[in-house]
N, C-alpha and C positions, 0 to 999 in steps of 0.2 A: 582158794579160800571158799568154803561153802557158806560160811556165816562169819560176821565180824566177831573177833575175840576182844572183849572190852577189858581194860584195866579197871578193876572195881575196888581195890584196896590201896591205901596210901603205902608207898614204899617204906620199909622198916630198916633196911640195911644201908650202910654208907661205908664204902671201902676207900673213898678218896680223901686224902689228907694233904697237909702242907708239903709242898715239894713234888707232889705227883704232877704229871704232865697232861694237859688238855690240848688236843690238836683240833682246831677248827678247819675242816676240810672243805673250804669254800670261802668266799669273801663275805664280810659282815655288812649288812644293810640296815638302815635305821628302822625300817618297817617290816622286819622279817621275824620268823619264829625263833631264830637263833640268838637274838639279843639277850634274852633273860637266861638262856642256857649258859652263855658265856659269863653272865653275872654270877650264876650259881657256882661255876668253876672258880671264879675269882674269889668269891666269898669263902670257898673251902681252902683257899691258900694255894691252889694249883698254879703251876707255871703255864701261861697261855702262849701257844704257838699257832701261827696262822700260815696260810698259803695264799698265793695270788694266781688268778687266771691270766695275769699280764694285761697288756694293752696292745692295740694294733697301731702301727705307724701309718703314714700317708699311703704306703704301698700295700697295706693290709698284712705286713709282716709282723709276727708276734714278737714282743719285746718285754723285758722286765719292767717293773715300776721305776720311774726316775726318783731321784732323791726326795723331791717334794711330795710325790705321790706315796712313796714308801713311808715317809714320816707321818703323813696324814692317816694312812691306813693303820700304822702301828699305834698311833694315838687313839684311834677309834676302837681298835681291838684291845688295847691295854696289854700288848705282848709283842713278841718278836715274830716277824713275818719272814719266811724263807722265800727269797725273791727269785724264784725260778718259775717262769710262766707255765701253768698247767691248764691252759684253755682246753675245755672238752668240746667234743663235737667235731665234725669233719666238713662242715659246709664251706669252709674257706681253705680246705686242703686239696691237694692234687699232686700227682707225679710232676716232676720238674717240666715246665714248659707246656703243661696241659691245663685245660680249663677246670676251675673248681665247680662244685655243685651250684654255688651262688652265681657264678658266671652263666651257667646254663639256665638258671631260673630267670635271669635278667631278660632273656629273650621271650618269656611268656607275657601275654597280655590278657586283659579281662575278656577279650573275645575268644582267645585260643586255649587258655590254660586247662580247661577240662579235657581237651583232646590231645594236648601236647604230650609227647612221650620222651622219657629220659633213657639214656644208654646205661642200662643197669650194670653192665660189665665195667664200664668206666666209673660209675658211682661206687662200685665195690672197691676199685683200686683207690679211689679217694678216701673211702672209709678206712682202708688198711693203712694208708699214709697217716691219717689223723690218729688212729689208735696207736700206731708205732710212735708217733711224736709224743702223744700223751704219756704213754708208758715209759718212754725214755726220760722224759722230764720228771715224771713221778719217781722213777728210780733215783734220780739225782736228788730230789727232795728227801727221799727216805734215807739216803746216805748222810745228808746233813742232819736230819732229825735224829738219826741213830746216835750221833755224837752229842746230842743235847739231853739224852735220857740216861741218867745214872742207874746202875744196878740197884734193884730193890724198890724201884718206883713203879707205881701203877700208871697206866696210860689209858686215856679216853680219846678215841677218834670220833668226832662228830661230823658226819657227812651232811653237807648242806647244798651240794651242787644240784641245780635244776634248770630247766629251760631247753633251748635248742632251736628256737625259731630262726630260720635263715633270714638275712636282710634282703628280702625281695619285695620290691614295691607292689607287685601284684598281690602278694599275700596280705599286705596291710589293708587293702580294700576288702579282700575276701574275709579276713578276720572280723572286720567291722560288721559285715553282713551276717556271718555265722554267730557271733557272740552278742551283737547288739541290734541286729536287724529285725524289724517287725513288718508285718503286712507285705507290701511289694518289695521291701528291702530284705526280707528274710531269705536266708540261704541255708540249705541242708548241710549239716556237718558231714553226713554220709557221702554227699557228693564230693566234698573236699577229700575225704579219706579214700575214696575210690579212685581218685586221680593220681597220676604219678607225682604231682606236687605234694599231695597229702601223704603218699607212701614214703617219700623222701623225708618229710617233716617227722613222721613217726619214727623212722630209723634214727634221725638225729636226736629226737627226744630220748630214745633208748640209750644212745651213747652218752648223753649229758646227765640225765636224771638217774639212770639205773646202772649202766655198765661201769661208770666211774666208781661206784660202791664196790663192785667186784674187783676192779683193779686195785683199789685201796686195800682191801682185805688181802689180796694176793701179794702185792709188793711190800706190804708191811710184815710179811711172814717172818723175816729175819729178826726184826725188832720184837715181834711177839714171842718168838722162841727164846731170845735172850732175856727178855723181861720175865717170862714165866720160869725160866731156869733159875733165875735169881730170887724167886719167891714172889714176884709181882704179878699183877693181873692186867689184862687188856680187854677193853670193851669198845664196841662199835655201835653207833646209833645213826639212823637216817630219818629224815622227815618225809612222811607219806601223806597222801590224801586219797581216801577211798570212801567218801561219805562220812557222815557223823550221826551219832545218836542224839537227838534233841527232843524236847517236849512237844508232842503233837497230841492235842486233846487230852492233856494231863498224863500222857504215857510216853516214856522214852522210846523213840522209834528211829531206826536207821533211815536216813534220807540223803539225798545228794544234789549237787549242782549238775545241770545238764546244759550243754555238752562239755564235759571235761576231756578235751582231746588228749591231754597228757596222761589220762588214766591208764592207758596201755603200758606206758613206761613205769608208772607207779606200781602196777601189778608185777612187772618184771623186777622191780626193786624188791618187792616182797619175796619173790622166788629166790633172789640172790641171798637174802637174809636167811631164808629157810635152808638153802644149800649149805651156807656157812654154819648154821646152827647144827645141822646134821653131822658136821665134821668136828663138833665140839667147840666151835668159836662163838662167843657171846656177841652176836650181832642182831640188833632189833630195829625194825621199822616201826615208827610211831605214827599212826594215822591221826592227824590233828584236825580240830574243828576249823571251819572256815574263818578266815580273818581277811581284812583288807591289807594288801601289801602293794609295793610298787608295781609288781608284775600282775597281780590278780585284778587290778582295776579294769583290765581289758574285758573281763567277764561280767557283763551287766547282770546283776541279780545274785552273784555268788555271796554277797554279804547278807542276804535276807535270813538264812538259817542261823546267823550269829545272834540276831536280836532276841529270839526266845530264850537266850541265856538268862535274861532278866527273870523269866518265870522259874528257871532252874535254881537261881540264887534264892528265891523265896521258898521253893520246895525243899531245898537242901539245908535250910537252917534260918534263913532270913536274918533279922536283927537290924540294929541301927545302921550299920555300914551298908547293908543291902538297900535299905530305905534311901540312903544318901545316893546310891548309884541310880536308883529309879528317878530321884529328883534331879540329878545331874543330867539324865537323859531327857527328862521333861523340859528342863531349861534350854535344851537345844532345839526344841520344837517351837513353831510359831504359836501364838497365843490361842488360836482357834483349834489346835490339835492336842491330843493327849497321847501318852505312851500306850494306853489301852487301845486307842484308835489304830496305832501302828501295828500292835500285836494282832488285832482283829484282821487287818488286811493280810498279814502273813498267814494267819490261820485259815482264812478263806482261800488263799492260794494253795496252801498245803493240802487241804481236804477236798479240793475241787476234783471233779471227775477227770479233768484234763491231766492233772498232776499225778494222780494215784498210780498209774502204770509205771511211772518213772522211779518208783521206790522199790524196785525189785532188785535185791542185792545180786542175785545170780546173773542178771543181765547187764551189769555195769561194765564199762560206760556205754550208755545208750545214746543213739543219735538224737539230735533235737527234732522238734516238729513245729509247724507254724503255730498251733494252739499253745503248746508249752512255751515257746519263745514269747508269744504275745502276753501270756499271763505273767511269766517271770519278769521280763523286761518292763512290762507295763507297771507291775507292782513296785519294782525297784524305782522307776521314775516317779511314781506317785509319792512314795515314801520320802524320796529325796526332796521333793517339792514341799513336803510338810515341815521341813526344817527352817529355822530362821536364816541359816547360812548353808548353802549347798556344799561348802568346803569344811563344815564342822558338823559331822554326822554322828548319830548314836553308834553306828557301826565302827567309827574310829575309836570312840571311848571303850567300847566292849572289846575291840581287837587288842588294845593294850592290856586289858585284864586277862584275856585268853593267853596272850604271849607270856605273861608273868606266871600263870598257873602251869602252862605247858612246860616252861623251863624247869620249874620245880619238879614236876612229875617225871619228866624224861631223865633229868639228872639223878633223881632219887632212885627210879626204877632201874637205871642202867648199872647200878652197883651189883644187883642180883636179879637180872631180868627174868620174867616168867615165861617168855616165849619169843619167837622171831618176829611176830607181827602182832601189834597191840593197837586197839582203838582208844583214843582219849575222848570219850563222849562228854556231853554237857553235864552229866551227873557228877563225875569225878572232878571235872574242872570247877564246877560250882562249889562242891564240897571243899576243894583246896582253897578257893578264894575266901569262902566263909570262915574256914579254920584259921587261915593266916592273916587275912586283912581284918576280919571281925575281931579275932583275938588280940591282934596288936593294938587295935583301937581301944578295946576294953582295958588292956594293960596300961595304955597311956592315960586313960581317964582315971584309973585307980591310983596311978602315981601322982 
């Protein structure tokens, strides 16, 4: 990708109807992008089918969900879950009787990890074991799913798998310094990536966040062929992150969070979509705006680019509903602070000489720096302290709005996608919200 390709128009086509099948390829979490995408499929009358990564027992062996876990997961999803564990990644895999990558990482300490070396021939054997396990389980899932899809139905596969951080105590301390450290506690993300620990983590990110999309497309080929032969259509979507276009000095500009270590896997995800697209398969990665999720909270400052959505809402139509969102955000702040104060802090950060070099699309993902970390993390901490309650933030409110708009856009665009990689910038997100939320309020008032 030489430049981001933005979705600029509202989707006009809808192929999905009652009885079609929506497959959520990943588990559903309360604070994730997928929540409203599932709502859109449900509202269209589609049958909802999910999968599970399974759970680990006391010996780290992978198992299906038990009856209680399965019932809770199906209630949350509002559909049937195929209870075959398809945990991705290879950090807990190894040939029988041999150590897993996580076992090897357990020997690393804060004093030794930068110099500690891994046996890459052994790591490759572990990776092969993990990939074979995943593909075998996914083949079993596809066999079950095939029997759930009637001829003539359309199918939508929504890939949501992401992550891949091994459970190594040493990494928890390192991550805190890379993503939250300032001053003497700052740590270079490049130092991490140059180490064997970092190289292993990047490999595992690839397997979880990207290669699972390729396995999904590959192992659903039989379903795809049968569905299309019967006149139906198959679509694939995945959630990406590769920066976002937001309002900076009243102009929409691409910017990003630094350091987004998973960025390399997200670029691989884009390449997989492009390869599928080249083969005539409608697979699209949607690069979404920043929101706060259960997993993103480790990245101090990732929420800051979300707050200028308030400016985009005014620029893209405004109105009574938008004024209400501004007021709701104001109500979350302590009496001595205003939304304008918050936006000024973010603008000062974005336009600072320290941050400007990091908004180079061709260099993404860039390593962090002491100055960048200090400005980003410092601004994040200051804005959090401006709130009445550190657990009720403007970024939480706006995250829910972004998730709602993103769900509508992805579901709508996936009927007839315009390309393999699309950016959902703040302009189209704001226009979606103004159109749907503003209009629905006006209709209620008229009634």
